[in-house]
Legacy VTK file of the C-alpha trace (Angstrom):
# vtk DataFile Version 3.0
C-alpha trace
ASCII
DATASET POLYDATA
POINTS 134 float
8.617 15.139 -1.475
5.322 16.964 -1.719
6.731 20.026 -3.466
8.751 17.842 -5.851
5.456 16.206 -6.813
3.777 19.592 -7.360
1.633 19.218 -4.242
1.210 21.970 -1.675
2.637 21.177 1.725
-0.243 21.069 4.200
-0.613 19.637 7.691
-3.106 16.955 6.579
-0.857 15.850 3.699
2.176 15.639 5.966
0.193 13.763 8.623
-1.267 11.263 6.137
2.103 10.667 4.468
3.690 10.103 7.879
0.858 7.789 8.989
1.192 5.647 5.861
4.980 5.544 6.216
4.788 4.494 9.875
1.954 1.983 9.265
2.576 0.163 5.988
-0.460 -1.635 4.563
-2.832 0.311 6.833
-6.426 0.726 5.780
-8.078 4.128 5.479
-9.831 3.969 8.852
-6.533 3.245 10.615
-4.880 6.140 8.797
-7.761 8.433 9.788
-7.290 7.428 13.442
-3.540 8.145 13.333
-4.049 11.504 11.592
-6.754 12.550 14.065
-4.452 11.568 16.913
-1.835 13.926 15.504
-3.958 16.815 14.229
-7.227 16.561 16.094
-10.375 17.187 14.097
-9.814 16.108 10.502
-12.672 14.884 8.345
-12.585 11.399 6.877
-13.203 12.985 3.471
-10.060 15.114 3.851
-7.994 11.984 4.489
-9.578 10.226 1.498
-8.791 13.272 -0.665
-5.176 13.377 0.557
-4.721 9.642 -0.080
-6.070 10.118 -3.608
-3.684 13.039 -4.237
-0.681 11.184 -2.805
-1.505 8.078 -4.828
-1.945 10.150 -7.978
1.427 11.804 -7.393
3.096 8.416 -6.949
4.076 9.060 -3.320
1.776 6.351 -1.986
0.729 3.020 -3.451
-2.814 1.689 -3.029
-3.232 -2.068 -2.837
-6.414 -4.055 -2.396
-6.001 -7.795 -1.984
-9.128 -9.782 -2.791
-11.633 -9.605 0.048
-9.842 -6.694 1.718
-10.420 -2.970 1.923
-7.927 -0.664 0.223
-4.584 -0.366 1.975
-1.717 2.048 1.479
2.071 2.023 1.590
4.903 4.429 0.822
7.094 1.783 -0.805
6.616 2.797 -4.432
8.421 2.426 -7.726
10.064 -0.955 -7.168
7.588 -3.590 -8.434
7.495 -5.527 -5.169
4.690 -7.925 -4.322
2.739 -8.951 -1.209
1.994 -12.028 0.837
-1.394 -12.087 2.569
-2.511 -14.321 5.440
-5.795 -16.073 4.667
-6.634 -16.243 8.379
-5.846 -12.868 9.946
-5.277 -10.690 6.861
-1.685 -9.730 7.753
0.243 -8.356 4.769
3.998 -8.320 4.190
6.170 -7.128 1.314
7.886 -9.660 -0.939
10.672 -8.454 -3.208
10.479 -9.292 -6.884
13.201 -11.433 -8.357
16.517 -9.610 -8.547
17.978 -8.835 -11.936
15.524 -9.396 -14.766
11.991 -9.289 -13.356
10.359 -12.353 -14.948
6.935 -11.260 -13.749
7.096 -8.357 -16.217
7.358 -10.702 -19.194
3.780 -11.702 -19.913
3.013 -14.699 -22.117
1.037 -12.286 -24.327
1.192 -8.502 -23.920
-1.663 -7.746 -26.376
0.185 -4.620 -27.476
0.558 -3.213 -23.964
3.817 -1.719 -22.739
4.010 -3.504 -19.370
5.793 -1.632 -16.562
4.399 -3.277 -13.433
3.042 -6.641 -12.346
0.883 -7.234 -9.296
1.459 -10.613 -7.710
-0.215 -11.589 -4.449
0.899 -14.669 -2.566
-1.696 -16.208 -0.255
-1.125 -18.479 2.721
-1.069 -18.375 6.506
1.298 -16.243 8.568
3.545 -18.022 11.076
1.266 -17.094 13.986
-1.903 -18.399 12.340
-0.120 -21.505 11.031
1.094 -22.328 14.570
-2.386 -21.778 15.994
-3.920 -24.056 13.351
-1.312 -26.783 13.997
-1.990 -26.760 17.758
LINES 1 135
134 0 1 2 3 4 5 6 7 8 9 10 11 12 13 14 15 16 17 18 19 20 21 22 23 24 25 26 27 28 29 30 31 32 33 34 35 36 37 38 39 40 41 42 43 44 45 46 47 48 49 50 51 52 53 54 55 56 57 58 59 60 61 62 63 64 65 66 67 68 69 70 71 72 73 74 75 76 77 78 79 80 81 82 83 84 85 86 87 88 89 90 91 92 93 94 95 96 97 98 99 100 101 102 103 104 105 106 107 108 109 110 111 112 113 114 115 116 117 118 119 120 121 122 123 124 125 126 127 128 129 130 131 132 133
């Protein structure tokens, strides 16, 4: 994957890519912890730089729901959306409509060629909803 994206294969890049894959929607600090657990001493800046390179190459997607820090996932290229819990901040993937993706048809495109829509659904996860109902 890295070579196909014209990126050198390095231990930090492999570790970050693996950490994001194994921990979808993880924030940078969590990714740093996982990478350090695998490689030992790795600077936070190195992880930030790798995340930027992987995002730029399209291998990782950066999302940032309102009120949240940036989070990363390896599910790219499929125009899926997210549901976010207002209470605990849990995030889950939500597939876009199958067939024609109505979210890509804007009421006015203002001359833009639209290729992606970012929809975020907000609510409470089952665990938080149960706790609130109790």
